[in-house]
C-alpha positions in Angstrom: -23.9 15.4 23.8 -25.6 14.4 20.6 -28.9 15.9 21.6 -27.1 19.2 22.5 -25.3 19.2 19.2 -28.6 18.7 17.3 -30.3 21.4 19.3 -27.6 23.8 18.5 -27.1 22.9 14.8 -30.6 21.7 13.9 -33.1 23.9 15.8 -36.7 23.1 15.1 -38.6 25.4 12.8 -42.2 26.6 13.5 -43.3 26.6 9.9 -44.2 23.5 7.9 -41.1 23.6 5.7 -38.8 23.7 8.7 -40.4 20.7 10.3 -40.2 18.9 7.0 -36.5 19.7 6.6 -35.8 18.7 10.2 -37.5 15.3 9.7 -35.6 14.8 6.4 -32.3 15.7 7.9 -32.8 13.4 10.9 -33.7 10.6 8.5 -30.5 11.1 6.5 -28.5 11.3 9.7 -30.1 8.1 11.0 -29.4 6.3 7.7 -25.8 7.5 7.3 -24.5 8.0 10.8 -26.5 5.5 12.7 -27.5 6.1 16.3 -24.3 7.8 17.4 -24.7 11.1 15.4 -22.4 13.2 13.3 -19.6 13.1 15.8 -19.5 9.3 15.5 -19.4 9.6 11.7 -16.4 11.9 11.9 -14.6 9.5 14.2 -15.2 6.6 11.8 -13.9 8.6 8.9 -10.8 9.7 10.8 -10.2 6.1 11.9 -10.5 4.8 8.3 -8.2 7.5 7.1 -5.5 6.4 9.6 -6.0 2.8 8.4 -5.6 3.8 4.8 -2.5 5.9 5.5 -0.9 3.0 7.5 -1.8 0.3 4.9 -0.6 2.6 2.2 2.8 2.9 3.8 3.0 -0.9 4.1 1.9 -1.2 0.4 4.6 1.2 -0.7 7.3 -0.7 1.2 6.2 -4.0 -0.1 6.0 -2.8 -3.7 9.4 -1.0 -3.6 11.1 -4.1 -2.0 9.6 -6.4 -4.7 10.4 -4.0 -7.5 14.1 -3.8 -6.4 14.3 -7.6 -6.2 12.7 -8.0 -9.6 15.1 -5.4 -11.1 18.2 -7.1 -9.6 17.5 -10.6 -10.8 15.5 -10.2 -14.0 15.3 -7.5 -16.7 12.7 -9.5 -18.6 9.9 -8.9 -16.1 9.5 -5.3 -17.1 5.7 -5.5 -17.1 5.6 -6.7 -13.5 8.0 -3.9 -12.6 5.8 -1.3 -14.2 2.8 -2.7 -12.4 4.6 -2.5 -9.0 5.5 1.1 -9.8 1.9 2.0 -10.6 0.8 0.3 -7.3 3.3 2.3 -5.4 2.1 5.6 -7.0 -1.6 4.7 -6.3 -0.8 3.8 -2.7 1.0 7.1 -2.3 -2.0 8.9 -3.8 -4.4 7.1 -1.5 -2.2 8.0 1.5 -2.3 11.7 0.5 -6.0 11.6 -0.1 -6.5 10.1 3.4 -4.7 13.1 4.8 -6.6 15.5 2.5 -9.9 14.0 3.7 -9.1 14.5 7.3 -8.3 18.2 6.6 -11.5 18.6 4.6 -13.5 16.9 7.4 -12.3 19.3 10.1 -12.7 22.3 7.9 -16.1 21.1 6.8 -15.1 21.5 3.1 -17.7 19.3 1.4 -16.0 19.8 -2.0 -12.8 18.4 -0.6 -14.7 15.4 0.7 -16.3 14.9 -2.6 -13.0 15.0 -4.4 -11.4 12.6 -1.9 -14.2 10.1 -2.3 -14.0 10.1 -6.1 -10.2 9.8 -6.1 -10.3 6.9 -3.6 -12.8 5.0 -5.8 -10.6 5.6 -8.9 -7.4 4.4 -7.0 -9.3 1.3 -5.8 -10.4 0.4 -9.4 -6.8 0.8 -10.7 -5.3 -1.3 -8.0 -7.9 -4.0 -8.4 -7.2 -4.2 -12.1 -3.4 -4.4 -11.6 -3.8 -7.0 -8.9 -6.0 -9.1 -11.1 -3.9 -8.9 -14.2 -0.2 -8.4 -13.3 0.8 -9.2 -9.7 0.1 -12.9 -9.5 3.1 -15.0 -10.6 2.3 -17.2 -13.6 4.2 -20.2 -14.9 5.6 -18.0 -17.6 7.0 -15.7 -15.0 8.6 -18.7 -13.2 10.3 -19.7 -16.4 11.5 -16.2 -17.1 12.9 -15.9 -13.6 14.6 -19.3 -13.9 16.3 -18.3 -17.1 17.4 -15.0 -15.6 18.8 -16.7 -12.6 20.8 -19.1 -14.8 22.2 -16.2 -16.9 23.1 -14.2 -13.7 24.8 -17.2 -12.1 26.7 -17.9 -15.3 27.9 -14.3 -15.4 28.9 -14.5 -11.7 30.9 -17.7 -12.4 32.7 -15.9 -15.2 33.7 -13.1 -12.8 31.3 -10.3 -13.6 31.7 -8.0 -10.6 28.0 -7.0 -10.4 26.7 -10.5 -10.4 29.5 -11.8 -8.1 28.4 -9.3 -5.5 24.7 -10.0 -6.1 25.2 -13.7 -5.5 27.4 -13.1 -2.5 24.7 -11.0 -0.9 22.0 -13.5 -1.8 24.0 -16.5 -0.5 24.7 -14.8 2.8 21.1 -13.5 3.3 19.3 -16.6 2.3 22.0 -19.0 3.6 22.3 -20.9 0.4 25.0 -21.8 -2.1 25.0 -21.8 -5.8 22.0 -22.0 -8.1 21.1 -25.6 -7.4 23.6 -26.3 -4.6 27.3 -26.2 -3.7 28.1 -28.7 -6.5 27.6 -25.9 -9.0 31.1 -24.7 -8.0 32.7 -28.0 -8.5 35.4 -28.3 -11.1 34.6 -31.4 -13.2 38.3 -32.4 -13.2 38.4 -32.6 -9.4 37.3 -35.9 -7.9 34.1 -35.9 -5.8 36.1 -36.8 -2.7 37.3 -33.2 -2.5 34.9 -30.4 -1.5 33.7 -28.1 -4.3 35.4 -24.7 -4.7 32.7 -22.7 -3.0 33.1 -19.0 -2.4 33.3 -17.6 1.1 29.8 -16.3 0.8 28.5 -19.9 1.0 30.0 -20.2 4.5 28.3 -19.1 7.7 31.5 -17.2 8.7 31.2 -14.8 5.7 31.8 -11.2 6.6 32.3 -8.7 3.8 33.9 -6.2 6.1 36.9 -8.5 6.8 40.1 -8.5 4.6 40.5 -10.8 1.7 43.3 -12.8 3.6 41.0 -13.4 6.6 38.1 -14.4 4.3 40.3 -16.8 2.3 41.5 -18.5 5.5 37.9 -18.8 6.6 36.9 -20.2 3.2 39.5 -22.9 3.3 38.4 -23.9 6.8 34.8 -24.0 5.7 35.7 -26.2 2.7 37.8 -28.6 4.8 35.0 -29.0 7.4 32.3 -29.0 4.7 30.4 -26.4 6.8 29.1 -24.5 3.8 25.4 -24.2 3.0 24.1 -27.2 1.2 20.9 -25.6 -0.2 20.7 -24.0 -3.7 19.6 -20.4 -4.0 17.4 -20.8 -7.0 14.4 -22.3 -5.2 14.8 -19.9 -2.3 14.8 -16.9 -4.6 11.7 -18.1 -6.3 10.0 -18.5 -3.0 11.0 -15.0 -2.0 9.4 -13.8 -5.3 6.2 -15.7 -4.6 6.0 -14.6 -1.0 6.7 -10.9 -1.9 4.0 -11.1 -4.7 1.6 -12.6 -2.1 2.4 -9.8 0.3 1.8 -7.2 -2.3 -1.5 -8.8 -3.3 -2.6 -9.1 0.3 -1.8 -5.5 1.2 -3.4 -4.3 -2.0 -6.6 -6.1 -1.2 -6.7 -4.7 2.3 -6.0 -1.2 0.9 -8.7 -1.5 -1.7 -11.3 -2.6 0.9 -10.6 0.3 3.2 -10.5 2.7 0.3 -14.0 1.7 -0.7 -15.3 1.8 2.8 -13.6 5.2 3.4 -15.0 6.6 0.2 -18.5 5.6 1.3 -18.2 7.2 4.7 -16.6 10.3 3.1 -19.6 10.6 0.8 -21.9 10.3 3.9 -20.2 13.3 5.5 -20.4 15.1 2.2 -24.1 14.7 2.2 -24.5 15.7 5.8 -22.5 18.9 5.2 -24.5 19.6 2.1 -27.7 19.3 4.1 -26.3 21.6 6.7 -25.2 24.1 4.1 -28.6 24.1 2.5 -30.3 24.6 5.8 -28.1 27.5 6.8 -28.6 29.1 3.4 -32.4 28.7 3.7 -32.4 30.2 7.2 -30.4 33.2 6.0 -32.7 33.8 3.1 -35.7 33.5 5.4 -34.2 36.0 7.8 -33.4 38.4 5.0 -36.9 38.1 3.7 -38.4 38.8 7.2 -36.0 41.8 7.5 -37.2 43.2 4.2 -40.8 42.7 5.1 -40.4 44.3 8.5 -38.7 47.3 6.8 -41.6 47.6 4.3 -44.1 47.5 7.1 -42.3 50.3 9.0 -42.2 52.5 5.9 -46.0 52.0 5.3 -46.7 53.1 8.9 
């Protein structure tokens, strides 16, 4: 199949220039596409585009989830939030460029491939800079998050509706209670023999869809049996932030690697199409020249 493709697209020339061009083109093809030909190169580019698109979707999901969690618990980590937004945008651009490259590949638009390769390299550079400077959680970020959690829990204890709901969802999802533990809800005037006045969200039976009366009954049962969660939410929330940052970092690195590899292979196809375009242009000019010469000879006769 490869030999047939070459015979059709790269027919040997009888003159010295044609043989020289054929040898040069085959040399470029061998260096860029290996032993499997142009069709194999196209397959590799399409495969890499699919990988970039899929990893880009994962990157967007990871960044959006982390950004929402950051926005909920801390308004002081605005720099990290901006970085996550930029990563989301660059991942969306890389995803779009992957689709654009596939279209350019099938339509043999070498300019589209050139643009796609350049944009992918730029996106990879931006993502690498952001990952190196802003994504990794530093001790300062840990302190900022700890202070934000304390302030949020204080507001929830004071009855702030937004923070009460936030901590109820957090307690239920992470199966934890309080900032450091259920003792955070203890009234200092109540003897330790009695259970702390934990909210229903600290209990395994919590169900937000049930009525307040049913939930209050379930809460009293939970307190009496001391079946509430005995782990504080502070450490778990920090772990979630660390894990989400690690997930964003990992997906970003994978995306950067495939963007670079894809840009390289896109450039290969750009060069191959450029060689073909020059060859076709040279053949057309040669045919026109022969036609003119043949016409001149006929007129002289």
